N, C-alpha and C positions, 0 to 999 in steps of 0.2 A: 504494498500499499504506500503509496507516493506521500500520504500526508503525516506518516507516522515517521519519527524522527530515528536514525541509527541510532542505537545505544552504543556507546562506546566499548570497548574491549574491557572486561571487568577487572583485569591488570593494571590498565591505562587509567580508569576512574580512581581506583584505589590508590595508586601512587602519586596523583595529583592531591587526593585528600590528604594522604598521609605527609607529604611535602609540606602543605599549608599547615596543619598541626604542628609539625615539626620546627617549623618557623616561629610560631607564636611561643611554643613552650620553650625552647631553647632562650627566648629573651626574658623570660620571666623568672624571677627569684622570689622562693617563700621561704619563711620561718616561722615558727611557732614560739609562742611564749606561754607561760604556765597560769595563765589568769584570761579573765574575760577583758577585751580589750573595749574601752570605752571611747577614747579619742587618740588621734594621732595629731602631731604637729611636727611639720617639716621646717628646717632651720633657712630662714630666707637668705643669709648669707653663704651658707654651704649647703647645696641642695641632697647632697649624699646622707645627712645626718636626719632621722626621724626619732620623735620622743613618742612613745606608745606608753599609754596610760591607761592602767585598772583602777578601783575602788581604793586599792592601796600599794599598790606595786608601779614602778614606772622602770622602763628601758630604753635605753638609746640604743637605736639599730644604725649601722654605717653602711650603705649601698654604693657601690662603685656605679658612676652613671657613665664611665667612659669604655667600660667595658662591660658585656653582660657576664652575669655569673654569681657566684654566691655572695652572702652578704661577708663585709670585709671584717667586721667588728662588732660585738655585743656587748654593751655594758649594763650591769645591772646597779641601779640606785637604789639606795634603801632609806627611803625620806622618814622611816621613822613614825608612820602613820599606825596609829593604836585606838581601840575602844569606838568611840562614834564618830572619829574623825575620819575624813576621805580625801581623795584627791580630787580637787575640782578641776584643774587643767595643769598643763606645762606650757610655760613663756619661754621662747630664746630671746635672750638679752639682745636689743637691738645691735648692729655692728659686730656681734661677738660670733665667731666659730663655735665657740666650747662652754659659753655661760647660759645655762639653765636654770630658769627658778620654776618652781613647784609649788603650786598654790594649792591649799588644803584648808578646810572649814576654821582648823586650829592655828596656822601658822604659813608663813611663805619663807621657802628657803633656796637659797640661789648656790648654786655649785658651778665650779669652773673644772670641767670634765679632763681638762688636760693638765690638772694640777692635782686633783685628789677628787676621787669619786667616792669615797667614804664620807668625806666630811664637808659640810656645806660652807662656804666662805661668810655667808648673812644668814641670820635666823630671826625674821621679824616675826612677832603676835601681838596681838590686840590685848587691850590693857583689861576688856570685858566683852562678850559677846562672840560671833563666829564671822569668818570671812565669808563673805557671798562671792565676791568678784574681786578681781584685782588687774590691773595693767601697769606695763612700764613705759614710760617717755622719756623721749630724748630731749632736753633742754640747754639753751646756750649757757655755759658756765658764767657768774656773775664776775667773778675774779680772772679767771684763764680764757684763753683760746680754745680750750676742751669744751666739749659738751658734757653735761651731766646726766646721770638718770635719776628719774624720780618715780617711785610705785605710787600709784593712787588705789587704796583700797577700799571697798564698799564693807561695811558691817551689816548684820540682821539686826542691829538697833538703828540702822538708819544715817549712822555717821560716815562721812567720806573723809579718810587721812589720806595724808599727803606724807612722802618721806623719800628725800635724798639718799641716794644711796653713795657712802662714803667710808672713809676708814675707821669714823668714830662708831661706825655699828657692825663691824666686823663681828661673826660668831665666835672668833677667839676669846672675846670677852663675855660671852653667853648670850642669852635671848635679847633682843632688843624690841622694848615695848613702843608701839606706834602712839603718839600722844596729841601729834600736829593733827587736830581734825579741823575741817572745813566749815568755815560758818556760812551756810546755804540759806538763804530767804527764799521765800515766794514772791515772784514780781507782782501781785495782786496788790 
């Protein structure tokens, strides 16, 4: 019948399909983590790094973007999340390839992964209440040509705290309590 298409030989069709599958699978890399993944955060400065967050766990994975293949590095952070505390999110510090902030309901800790993946550089806590959300901003430095990092933290009591990140609040001195709250007024 002239309207019927000639079916390709069975070997021909299978080899075409297998080739397409092989191309897809050779370019993909996968790994597993021992927890339920809640969020992924890629590093905007170095797209080879991805922070993978669960309720209490955080792993940083490094993938090579220049060549397909397995994951290059797997760093397990130990944020110290206990009790009712949980990870809200991870934030890469703007302009840094290795500094990562972990925002939890009880604290905010910042690690420099190339210095120490066990001990955070900074450990911010609220004087009362829980952290609801946080972000980090880069602002022009008042006294130097370098930019300053400032954390903005919202608490469940409605306070918005602002904290410059500097040497005076390093974790080596212990937890640093956020006390500088913005005075927000309604425009009515």
